[in-house]
C-alpha positions, 0 to 999 in steps of 0.5 A: 106253466108257460103257454105253447106259444111262449115255448115256441118263441123261446125255441125261435130265439135259440133256447135249446132243449137237452131233454132229461127226466122230469122235463115237460113237453108237448107234441107240437102238432095242432091236435096234440098241443093240449096234452102235456108229457113228462120224461120219465125212465118209466114211461117216456125215455130219450133214445139216440139212434145215430144222429137222431134223438127220439122220445120213446113211449114205453107202455103208455096205454092211452097212446098208440105211439112208439116214439116221436122225433125230438124235433116234433116235441116242444119243451115247456121249461119249469121255473127252476130251468128258466132260472138256470137259463137266466143265470147271473142275469137274474137279480130278483123275483118278487110276488106283487099283487096280482102276480110275479115280477122278475128283475134282471141285473140290467135293470129291466123287468117282466111281470105276469100272473104266472111265475114261469111265464114271468121268467120265460118273458125275462129270458126272451128279453135276454136272448133278444138283446 
């Protein structure tokens, strides 16, 4: 899983989140970034009221939250979502000791021990160029 710091970098470079079931996120507040949540129709749903989107917590016993504004949530994209965002710029993924190398069609590459982090760094390189 990518770090909160890397997720913040993705957001800062303009990578936007369209929440859907199965997405992971944290509440981007110092005391809460250690708790990862998943959107699910059973426990956390996306609600729209006017021009505001909120994540509604339905029946979660450990949290005294009814909802949180979407701008307080920080998306932690999965491997498949990062690949989708890279699109046709992704040339290949290789598992090399000790980690993963993502090669892009422009010849650049990024590596990391964690495959999602390698993809996220490649995406940062793409949106920064």
